[in-house]
LOTOR-400058 format. One record per atom (N, C-alpha, C, O): atom name; x, y, z. Coordinates in Angstrom, 2 decimals. Layout:
N
{pt CA {X Y Z}};
...
***
This chain:
138
{pt N {91.71 159.78 158.07}};
{pt CA {92.96 160.43 158.84}};
{pt C {93.59 160.02 159.37}};
{pt O {92.72 159.18 159.57}};
{pt N {94.66 159.58 160.12}};
{pt CA {95.66 159.64 161.22}};
{pt C {95.46 161.07 161.37}};
{pt O {95.44 162.04 160.60}};
{pt N {95.33 160.91 162.41}};
{pt CA {95.89 162.68 163.29}};
{pt C {96.92 162.60 163.31}};
{pt O {97.67 163.27 162.59}};
{pt N {97.38 161.49 164.39}};
{pt CA {99.31 161.17 165.33}};
{pt C {99.90 161.84 164.17}};
{pt O {99.66 161.95 162.97}};
{pt N {101.06 162.36 165.28}};
{pt CA {102.07 162.96 163.73}};
{pt C {102.37 161.69 163.18}};
{pt O {101.74 160.67 162.87}};
{pt N {103.51 162.08 163.17}};
{pt CA {104.07 160.57 161.83}};
{pt C {105.54 160.53 161.90}};
{pt O {105.69 160.42 160.68}};
{pt N {107.04 160.53 162.47}};
{pt CA {107.72 161.10 163.08}};
{pt C {108.91 160.33 162.43}};
{pt O {109.43 159.47 163.15}};
{pt N {109.53 160.57 160.87}};
{pt CA {110.87 159.91 161.76}};
{pt C {112.35 160.24 162.35}};
{pt O {112.92 161.33 162.40}};
{pt N {112.60 159.51 162.60}};
{pt CA {114.03 160.00 164.11}};
{pt C {114.71 158.59 163.16}};
{pt O {114.32 157.43 163.11}};
{pt N {116.30 159.53 162.23}};
{pt CA {117.12 158.47 162.34}};
{pt C {118.18 160.10 162.79}};
{pt O {118.15 161.19 163.37}};
{pt N {119.46 158.67 161.59}};
{pt CA {120.91 159.24 161.73}};
{pt C {120.86 159.48 160.96}};
{pt O {119.80 159.43 160.34}};
{pt N {122.67 160.18 160.14}};
{pt CA {122.68 160.39 159.27}};
{pt C {124.35 160.65 158.96}};
{pt O {124.80 161.58 159.62}};
{pt N {125.16 160.10 158.22}};
{pt CA {126.48 160.06 158.76}};
{pt C {126.77 158.37 159.17}};
{pt O {126.24 157.31 158.84}};
{pt N {127.86 158.77 160.04}};
{pt CA {128.88 158.29 160.23}};
{pt C {128.98 158.19 161.71}};
{pt O {129.63 157.34 162.31}};
{pt N {128.08 159.38 162.40}};
{pt CA {127.86 159.21 163.86}};
{pt C {127.41 157.84 164.53}};
{pt O {126.23 157.91 164.21}};
{pt N {127.47 157.05 165.00}};
{pt CA {126.60 155.97 165.47}};
{pt C {126.06 155.75 167.29}};
{pt O {125.67 154.82 168.00}};
{pt N {126.38 157.51 167.44}};
{pt CA {125.71 158.06 169.65}};
{pt C {123.88 157.22 169.16}};
{pt O {123.16 157.94 168.46}};
{pt N {123.43 156.14 169.47}};
{pt CA {122.14 156.88 169.25}};
{pt C {121.15 156.04 170.43}};
{pt O {120.23 155.24 170.25}};
{pt N {121.61 156.46 171.38}};
{pt CA {120.91 156.52 172.78}};
{pt C {119.67 157.83 172.68}};
{pt O {118.44 157.69 172.72}};
{pt N {120.50 159.15 172.53}};
{pt CA {119.46 159.83 172.42}};
{pt C {118.58 160.01 171.18}};
{pt O {117.96 161.07 171.06}};
{pt N {118.50 159.40 170.57}};
{pt CA {117.37 159.79 168.99}};
{pt C {116.49 158.33 169.88}};
{pt O {115.26 158.30 169.78}};
{pt N {116.98 157.52 170.46}};
{pt CA {116.43 156.43 170.90}};
{pt C {115.25 156.78 171.72}};
{pt O {114.08 156.69 171.35}};
{pt N {115.54 157.04 172.48}};
{pt CA {115.17 158.38 174.09}};
{pt C {114.10 158.89 173.74}};
{pt O {112.91 158.73 174.01}};
{pt N {114.60 159.42 173.22}};
{pt CA {112.86 160.51 172.17}};
{pt C {111.91 160.19 171.43}};
{pt O {110.71 160.46 171.46}};
{pt N {112.94 159.14 170.26}};
{pt CA {111.72 158.27 169.46}};
{pt C {110.55 157.61 170.57}};
{pt O {109.35 157.66 170.31}};
{pt N {111.06 157.04 171.75}};
{pt CA {110.47 155.98 172.43}};
{pt C {109.82 157.22 173.56}};
{pt O {109.22 156.96 174.60}};
{pt N {109.99 157.99 173.27}};
{pt CA {109.04 159.85 174.29}};
{pt C {108.02 159.42 173.27}};
{pt O {107.08 158.82 173.81}};
{pt N {107.94 159.51 172.33}};
{pt CA {107.00 160.92 171.62}};
{pt C {106.52 159.55 170.34}};
{pt O {106.21 159.84 169.18}};
{pt N {106.55 158.23 170.82}};
{pt CA {105.56 157.07 170.38}};
{pt C {104.81 156.19 171.94}};
{pt O {103.98 155.32 172.22}};
{pt N {105.86 157.26 172.66}};
{pt CA {104.55 157.13 174.05}};
{pt C {103.18 158.35 174.36}};
{pt O {102.09 158.37 174.93}};
{pt N {104.09 159.32 173.53}};
{pt CA {103.50 160.49 173.59}};
{pt C {101.93 160.43 172.96}};
{pt O {100.86 160.95 173.28}};
{pt N {102.53 159.26 171.59}};
{pt CA {101.42 158.56 170.62}};
{pt C {100.97 159.16 169.62}};
{pt O {99.82 159.10 169.19}};
{pt N {102.16 159.98 169.06}};
{pt CA {103.43 159.94 167.65}};
{pt C {103.59 158.43 166.97}};
{pt O {103.95 157.38 167.49}};
{pt N {103.15 158.71 165.52}};
{pt CA {104.04 157.41 164.80}};
{pt C {105.55 157.39 164.35}};
{pt O {106.22 157.68 163.36}};
{pt N {105.70 156.96 165.41}};
{pt CA {107.36 156.93 165.19}};
{pt C {108.21 155.99 164.42}};
{pt O {108.34 154.88 164.93}};
{pt N {109.31 156.38 162.34}};
{pt CA {109.45 154.87 162.90}};
{pt C {111.38 155.42 163.15}};
{pt O {111.92 156.53 163.16}};
{pt N {111.76 154.38 163.27}};
{pt CA {113.62 155.11 163.94}};
{pt C {113.94 153.82 163.10}};
{pt O {113.35 152.80 162.74}};
{pt N {115.28 154.44 162.97}};
{pt CA {116.36 153.88 161.96}};
{pt C {117.27 153.80 162.67}};
{pt O {117.38 154.81 163.37}};
{pt N {118.40 152.68 162.93}};
{pt CA {119.16 152.66 163.33}};
{pt C {120.37 154.13 162.16}};
{pt O {120.19 154.78 161.13}};
{pt N {121.53 153.97 163.24}};
{pt CA {122.41 155.27 162.83}};
{pt C {122.88 154.58 160.99}};
{pt O {122.30 153.63 160.45}};
{pt N {123.63 155.11 160.60}};
{pt CA {124.24 155.55 159.26}};
{pt C {123.34 155.11 158.32}};
{pt O {123.18 154.03 157.74}};
{pt N {122.72 156.30 158.27}};
{pt CA {122.06 156.79 156.95}};
{pt C {121.52 157.27 156.05}};
{pt O {120.90 158.33 156.03}};
{pt N {121.69 156.62 155.31}};
{pt CA {122.29 157.68 153.92}};
{pt C {121.18 158.80 152.56}};
{pt O {120.46 158.63 151.57}};
{pt N {121.52 159.47 153.09}};
{pt CA {120.88 160.31 153.20}};
{pt C {119.37 159.88 151.39}};
{pt O {118.54 160.58 150.81}};
{pt N {119.66 159.04 151.30}};
{pt CA {118.94 158.98 150.26}};
{pt C {117.87 158.04 150.59}};
{pt O {116.74 158.12 150.10}};
{pt N {118.13 157.42 151.19}};
{pt CA {117.56 156.38 152.11}};
{pt C {116.58 157.34 153.19}};
{pt O {115.54 156.81 153.56}};
{pt N {116.75 158.14 153.48}};
{pt CA {116.32 159.19 154.48}};
{pt C {114.83 159.48 153.44}};
{pt O {113.61 159.49 153.59}};
{pt N {115.95 159.74 152.19}};
{pt CA {114.03 160.73 152.17}};
{pt C {113.47 160.16 150.44}};
{pt O {113.15 160.75 149.40}};
{pt N {113.58 158.90 150.81}};
{pt CA {112.78 157.28 150.44}};
{pt C {112.81 157.07 151.33}};
{pt O {114.04 157.01 151.27}};
{pt N {112.63 156.86 152.27}};
{pt CA {112.30 156.77 153.84}};
{pt C {110.80 158.19 154.27}};
{pt O {109.73 157.57 154.26}};
{pt N {110.62 159.29 154.51}};
{pt CA {110.34 160.42 155.30}};
{pt C {109.53 160.32 153.63}};
{pt O {108.50 160.97 153.80}};
{pt N {109.52 159.86 152.22}};
{pt CA {108.89 160.41 151.33}};
{pt C {107.43 159.05 150.63}};
{pt O {106.36 159.34 150.09}};
{pt N {107.96 157.71 150.93}};
{pt CA {107.51 156.69 151.09}};
{pt C {106.05 156.35 152.74}};
{pt O {104.89 156.30 153.12}};
{pt N {106.74 156.30 152.87}};
{pt CA {105.77 156.64 154.65}};
{pt C {105.24 157.37 154.81}};
{pt O {104.58 157.19 155.83}};
{pt N {104.90 159.18 153.94}};
{pt CA {104.36 160.63 154.07}};
{pt C {105.09 160.66 155.84}};
{pt O {104.42 160.27 156.79}};
{pt N {105.74 160.90 155.92}};
{pt CA {105.89 161.00 157.85}};
{pt C {105.94 162.99 157.56}};
{pt O {106.17 163.53 156.48}};
{pt N {105.69 163.61 158.71}};
{pt CA {105.38 164.71 158.80}};
{pt C {106.27 165.71 159.32}};
{pt O {106.03 166.91 159.42}};
{pt N {107.19 165.16 159.62}};
{pt CA {108.54 165.68 160.70}};
{pt C {109.71 164.48 160.52}};
{pt O {109.55 163.26 160.58}};
{pt N {110.86 165.20 160.30}};
{pt CA {112.17 164.62 160.42}};
{pt C {112.86 164.49 161.93}};
{pt O {112.94 165.49 162.65}};
{pt N {113.05 163.98 162.10}};
{pt CA {113.89 164.22 163.51}};
{pt C {115.86 163.82 163.22}};
{pt O {116.55 162.82 163.42}};
{pt N {116.11 165.04 162.74}};
{pt CA {118.21 164.42 163.12}};
{pt C {118.86 164.03 163.82}};
{pt O {119.55 165.03 163.98}};
{pt N {119.71 162.57 165.15}};
{pt CA {120.30 163.56 165.91}};
{pt C {121.84 163.36 165.15}};
{pt O {122.21 162.35 164.55}};
{pt N {122.76 164.86 165.39}};
{pt CA {123.52 164.44 165.77}};
{pt C {124.21 165.02 166.94}};
{pt O {123.95 165.94 167.71}};
{pt N {125.75 163.68 166.76}};
{pt CA {126.40 163.74 168.39}};
{pt C {128.20 164.25 167.63}};
{pt O {129.06 164.76 168.36}};
{pt N {128.37 164.05 166.53}};
{pt CA {129.30 163.56 166.45}};
{pt C {129.63 164.56 164.53}};
{pt O {130.34 163.99 163.71}};
{pt N {129.05 165.83 164.22}};
{pt CA {129.39 166.73 163.65}};
{pt C {129.09 166.24 162.15}};
{pt O {129.55 166.84 161.18}};
{pt N {128.17 164.94 162.03}};
{pt CA {127.20 165.26 161.05}};
{pt C {126.06 166.06 160.59}};
{pt O {125.38 165.72 159.62}};
{pt N {125.89 167.01 161.22}};
{pt CA {124.50 168.47 161.18}};
{pt C {125.38 168.70 160.02}};
{pt O {124.60 169.30 159.28}};
{pt N {126.48 168.62 159.38}};
{pt CA {127.42 169.93 158.45}};
{pt C {126.72 169.07 157.14}};
{pt O {126.55 169.82 156.18}};
{pt N {126.21 167.45 156.87}};
{pt CA {125.24 167.67 155.90}};
{pt C {124.25 167.74 155.56}};
{pt O {124.08 167.61 154.35}};
{pt N {123.21 167.95 156.33}};
{pt CA {121.70 168.42 156.63}};
{pt C {121.65 169.75 155.47}};
{pt O {120.64 169.47 154.83}};
{pt N {122.02 170.58 155.09}};
{pt CA {122.39 170.71 153.56}};
{pt C {121.69 169.93 152.90}};
{pt O {120.49 169.83 152.62}};
{pt N {122.77 169.29 152.65}};
{pt CA {122.81 167.83 151.96}};
{pt C {121.50 167.61 151.32}};
{pt O {121.19 167.89 150.16}};
{pt N {120.33 166.76 152.76}};
{pt CA {119.29 166.39 152.84}};
{pt C {119.00 167.50 152.54}};
{pt O {119.32 167.86 151.40}};
{pt N {118.33 168.42 153.38}};
{pt CA {117.32 168.84 153.01}};
{pt C {116.98 169.72 151.91}};
{pt O {115.79 169.88 151.67}};
{pt N {118.46 170.72 150.71}};
{pt CA {118.03 170.31 149.63}};
{pt C {117.43 168.52 148.59}};
{pt O {116.64 168.49 147.65}};
{pt N {118.06 167.47 149.14}};
{pt CA {116.90 166.57 148.96}};
{pt C {115.78 166.07 149.51}};
{pt O {115.37 165.11 148.86}};
{pt N {115.52 166.17 149.87}};
{pt CA {114.37 166.41 149.47}};
{pt C {113.45 167.78 149.28}};
{pt O {112.26 167.65 148.99}};
{pt N {113.84 168.67 149.39}};
{pt CA {113.01 169.50 148.29}};
{pt C {113.17 168.66 146.79}};
{pt O {112.18 168.19 146.23}};
{pt N {114.51 168.55 146.22}};
{pt CA {113.84 167.32 144.84}};
{pt C {112.87 167.10 145.09}};
{pt O {112.08 168.04 145.02}};
{pt N {112.36 165.81 145.51}};
{pt CA {112.01 164.83 146.08}};
{pt C {110.67 165.50 145.84}};
{pt O {110.09 165.07 144.84}};
{pt N {110.04 166.49 146.54}};
{pt CA {108.82 167.43 146.16}};
{pt C {108.51 167.08 147.74}};
{pt O {107.32 166.91 148.02}};
{pt N {109.51 166.97 148.82}};
{pt CA {109.17 167.02 149.95}};
{pt C {109.69 167.95 150.91}};
{pt O {110.31 167.66 151.94}};
{pt N {109.28 169.46 150.33}};
{pt CA {109.61 170.57 150.59}};
{pt C {108.93 171.65 152.63}};
{pt O {109.18 172.53 153.45}};
{pt N {107.77 170.30 152.12}};
{pt CA {106.98 170.75 153.53}};
{pt C {107.56 170.22 154.54}};
{pt O {107.66 170.82 155.60}};
{pt N {107.98 169.11 154.37}};
{pt CA {108.87 168.17 155.59}};
{pt C {109.55 169.10 156.30}};
{pt O {110.54 169.73 155.91}};
{pt N {108.56 169.25 158.23}};
{pt CA {110.47 169.70 159.40}};
{pt C {111.26 169.14 159.48}};
{pt O {111.55 168.15 160.15}};
{pt N {111.74 169.71 158.79}};
{pt CA {113.02 168.50 160.38}};
{pt C {113.68 169.33 160.86}};
{pt O {114.07 170.38 160.35}};
{pt N {113.99 168.61 162.61}};
{pt CA {114.62 168.90 163.07}};
{pt C {115.43 167.73 163.08}};
{pt O {115.38 166.73 162.37}};
{pt N {116.85 168.28 164.83}};
{pt CA {118.16 168.91 164.52}};
{pt C {118.30 168.89 165.88}};
{pt O {117.81 169.85 166.47}};
{pt N {118.83 168.07 166.50}};
{pt CA {118.53 168.04 168.54}};
{pt C {119.99 167.15 168.54}};
{pt O {120.02 166.38 167.58}};
{pt N {120.83 167.10 169.13}};
{pt CA {121.88 167.09 169.72}};
{pt C {123.60 168.37 169.74}};
{pt O {123.79 169.54 170.08}};
{pt N {124.75 166.91 169.00}};
{pt CA {125.76 168.79 169.21}};
{pt C {125.74 169.50 168.83}};
{pt O {126.95 169.76 168.81}};
{pt N {125.25 170.34 168.33}};
{pt CA {125.03 172.02 166.84}};
{pt C {126.33 172.46 167.57}};
{pt O {126.25 171.97 168.69}};
{pt N {127.55 173.19 167.43}};
{pt CA {127.47 174.79 167.54}};
{pt C {127.42 175.74 167.35}};
{pt O {127.26 176.14 166.19}};
{pt N {127.54 176.72 168.58}};
{pt CA {125.72 177.57 167.68}};
{pt C {126.85 178.59 166.60}};
{pt O {126.51 179.71 166.24}};
{pt N {127.87 178.12 166.28}};
{pt CA {128.32 179.25 164.88}};
{pt C {128.08 178.25 163.87}};
{pt O {128.26 178.72 162.75}};
{pt N {127.63 176.66 163.85}};
{pt CA {126.43 175.89 162.65}};
{pt C {124.77 175.53 162.65}};
{pt O {124.07 174.82 161.94}};
{pt N {124.51 176.38 163.79}};
{pt CA {123.76 176.35 163.30}};
{pt C {122.74 177.64 163.20}};
{pt O {121.66 177.80 163.78}};
{pt N {123.10 178.09 162.71}};
{pt CA {122.38 179.43 161.99}};
{pt C {122.47 179.26 159.97}};
{pt O {121.63 179.85 159.29}};
{pt N {123.69 178.33 159.25}};
{pt CA {123.33 177.22 157.97}};
{pt C {122.17 176.47 158.30}};
{pt O {121.22 176.31 157.54}};
{pt N {122.29 175.92 159.70}};
{pt CA {121.19 174.64 159.44}};
{pt C {120.17 174.99 158.93}};
{pt O {119.53 174.27 158.17}};
{pt N {119.53 177.30 159.54}};
{pt CA {118.28 177.29 159.82}};
{pt C {118.16 178.53 158.51}};
{pt O {117.41 179.49 158.36}};
{pt N {119.47 177.87 157.58}};
{pt CA {119.12 178.85 156.73}};
{pt C {118.81 177.39 155.26}};
{pt O {118.31 177.44 154.13}};
{pt N {119.09 176.85 155.65}};
{pt CA {119.29 175.66 154.47}};
{pt C {118.22 174.84 154.56}};
{pt O {118.05 173.75 154.01}};
{pt N {117.02 175.89 155.82}};
{pt CA {115.63 174.67 156.07}};
{pt C {115.14 173.85 157.25}};
{pt O {113.95 173.64 157.50}};
{pt N {116.04 173.47 157.85}};
{pt CA {115.72 173.33 158.61}};
{pt C {114.66 173.72 160.29}};
{pt O {115.49 174.03 161.14}};
{pt N {113.84 173.76 160.63}};
{pt CA {112.64 174.13 161.29}};
{pt C {113.31 174.16 162.83}};
{pt O {113.05 175.17 163.49}};
{pt N {113.89 173.45 163.27}};
{pt CA {114.44 173.52 164.84}};
{pt C {115.79 172.75 165.23}};
{pt O {115.89 171.53 165.06}};
{pt N {116.95 173.65 165.82}};
{pt CA {117.77 172.52 166.77}};
{pt C {117.43 173.42 168.10}};
{pt O {117.39 174.55 168.59}};
{pt N {117.18 171.67 168.33}};
{pt CA {117.31 171.52 170.16}};
{pt C {118.34 171.10 170.62}};
{pt O {118.29 169.94 171.02}};
{pt N {119.23 171.62 170.72}};
{pt CA {119.78 171.35 171.70}};
{pt C {120.13 170.17 173.32}};
{pt O {119.28 169.60 174.02}};
{pt N {121.10 170.16 173.42}};
{pt CA {121.56 168.61 175.20}};
{pt C {120.67 169.76 175.24}};
{pt O {120.57 170.83 174.63}};
{pt N {119.56 168.65 176.91}};
{pt CA {119.06 170.08 178.27}};
{pt C {118.13 170.38 177.95}};
{pt O {117.49 171.17 178.64}};
{pt N {117.42 169.71 176.27}};
{pt CA {116.47 170.48 175.93}};
{pt C {115.15 169.24 176.75}};
{pt O {115.41 168.09 177.14}};
{pt N {114.29 169.68 176.80}};
{pt CA {113.05 169.24 177.93}};
{pt C {112.06 168.26 176.45}};
{pt O {111.70 168.76 175.38}};
{pt N {111.86 166.74 176.94}};
{pt CA {111.32 166.07 175.77}};
{pt C {110.04 166.41 176.08}};
{pt O {109.35 165.54 175.54}};
{pt N {109.36 167.14 176.62}};
{pt CA {108.28 167.95 176.80}};
{pt C {108.12 169.33 175.40}};
{pt O {107.25 170.04 174.89}};
{pt N {109.68 169.07 175.27}};
{pt CA {109.32 170.97 174.35}};
{pt C {109.49 169.98 172.95}};
{pt O {108.68 169.98 172.02}};
{pt N {110.77 169.09 173.03}};
{pt CA {110.17 168.76 171.36}};
{pt C {109.14 168.25 171.43}};
{pt O {108.42 169.00 170.77}};
{pt N {108.57 167.50 171.77}};
{pt CA {106.91 166.87 171.60}};
{pt C {106.22 168.30 171.27}};
{pt O {105.84 168.64 170.14}};
{pt N {106.15 168.79 172.01}};
{pt CA {105.20 170.22 171.81}};
{pt C {105.00 171.24 169.87}};
{pt O {104.10 171.73 169.18}};
{pt N {106.74 171.00 169.81}};
{pt CA {106.96 171.73 168.33}};
{pt C {106.73 170.46 167.43}};
{pt O {106.94 170.57 166.22}};
{pt N {106.48 169.74 167.75}};
{pt CA {106.40 168.56 166.89}};
{pt C {104.98 168.70 166.74}};
{pt O {104.72 168.88 165.55}};
{pt N {103.76 168.68 167.60}};
{pt CA {102.48 168.92 167.98}};
{pt C {103.01 169.94 166.06}};
{pt O {103.15 169.47 164.93}};
{pt N {103.16 171.63 166.66}};
{pt CA {103.34 172.27 166.06}};
{pt C {103.72 172.45 164.46}};
{pt O {103.19 173.29 163.73}};
{pt N {104.48 171.75 164.16}};
{pt CA {105.28 171.74 162.77}};
{pt C {104.03 170.14 162.12}};
{pt O {104.17 170.06 160.90}};
{pt N {103.60 169.70 162.34}};
{pt CA {102.67 168.99 162.02}};
{pt C {101.37 169.27 161.49}};
{pt O {100.83 168.49 160.71}};
{pt N {100.54 170.89 162.08}};
{pt CA {100.07 171.90 162.43}};
{pt C {100.42 171.54 161.00}};
{pt O {100.12 170.71 160.14}};
{pt N {101.51 172.99 161.28}};
{pt CA {101.81 173.52 159.71}};
{pt C {101.84 172.93 158.68}};
{pt O {101.64 173.49 157.60}};
{pt N {102.19 171.28 158.84}};
{pt CA {102.43 170.59 157.59}};
{pt C {101.51 170.24 157.00}};
{pt O {101.53 170.35 155.77}};
{pt N {100.13 169.58 157.78}};
{pt CA {99.06 169.95 156.74}};
{pt C {98.42 170.48 156.40}};
{pt O {97.54 170.21 155.59}};
{pt N {98.75 171.75 157.12}};
{pt CA {97.97 173.12 156.50}};
{pt C {98.29 173.71 155.09}};
{pt O {97.48 174.44 154.53}};
{pt N {99.80 173.32 154.41}};
{pt CA {101.22 173.55 153.95}};
{pt C {100.16 172.35 152.66}};
{pt O {100.46 172.73 151.53}};
{pt N {99.26 171.29 152.58}};
{pt CA {100.21 169.79 151.79}};
{pt C {97.67 170.31 152.35}};
{pt O {96.56 170.73 152.01}};
{pt N {97.98 170.10 152.69}};
{pt CA {96.39 170.16 153.09}};
{pt C {95.41 171.81 152.55}};
{pt O {95.66 172.71 153.35}};
{pt N {94.92 172.03 151.98}};
{pt CA {94.72 174.32 152.14}};
{pt C {92.82 173.86 152.69}};
{pt O {92.18 173.21 151.86}};
{pt N {92.41 174.09 153.46}};
{pt CA {90.89 174.20 153.12}};
{pt C {90.32 174.77 152.19}};
{pt O {89.09 174.73 152.11}};
***
């Protein structure tokens, strides 16, 4: 089994600002992770299908234009597909008043502008360990 974290970096909804997600995806790849990157404008069912097919540990979502408001629908769709163990992180512009709703919906962590790439990478490594421990108990 490949021990590298497997991360899907994507954007849902209509936000086309993808510079940040491309930078994060490249950094994670260069840090040794397996990264599946999609262009922007992905539909929730497409993301769920890809996460299932690729058996990802973490889904990283980028939101710069209120698309974080549809993340609870993604979380519900992941649970319905049997993917509740996948760690979902959100990065980008998430107002403080919306962050708790994302966490309550099951998002593992929200990274705001200015977050260090090393911090994101370290979190993904730790999240992958938790996901795999849940999937493959000793």
